[in-house]
C-alpha positions, 0 to 999 in steps of 0.5 A, a space after each residue: 500500500 502506498 504511503 499517504 505522504 508519498 506523492 507521484 512525481 509530475 509527468 516528465 520529472 523522473 525522466 529529467 532526474 535520470 537525464 540529469 544524473 546521467 549528465 554527471 556519469 554513466 550508470 546502471 539502473 540500480 545505481 541511478 535509483 540509489 543516486 536519486 534516493 541519496 541525493 533527495 535525502 531519501 525523499 524520492 524512492 524510485 521503484 523498478 516499475 517506474 525506472 525501467 519503463 522510463 529508461 526504455 522511453 529515453 532509449 526509444 527517443 535516442 536521449 540515452 544509449 545503453 551498453 552491457 558492462 561488468 559491475 564492480 561486483 562482477 555482475 553483468 549490468 546495462 549501463 546508460 549514458 546521456 546522448 547529445 540529443 539527451 543533453 539538449 532535451 534536458 536543457 530544454 526541459 530544465 528551462 521549462 521546469 524552472 519557468 513553471 516553478 517560478 510561476 507556482 512559487 509566485 502564486 504560493 507566496 505568502 503575500 502574492 502581489 496581484 497586478 491591477 489591484 
């Protein structure tokens, strides 16, 4: 059962976080999920059922590429890497997100100035 305090991410948020993480370095799926969890101070826990479909969408659109490697624990893992198209897409989506966040922040501000009043 889902924790009542846990909220779903807005559409595209997971993909943005994946692309941003891969911008730093190529990683396999489990390491991606752990990085997001750790970086968010455990506020975000990405389930496999969300992560791998998102990675498949990114692969399909050419925003990431994948290759098989051997991990430090000697296991075969699929490692994902950001493509140039993925970097460009991330820049665009981050710009859109920041504009949206600015608007939401203004509306939610304690003493929002309403023009014309």
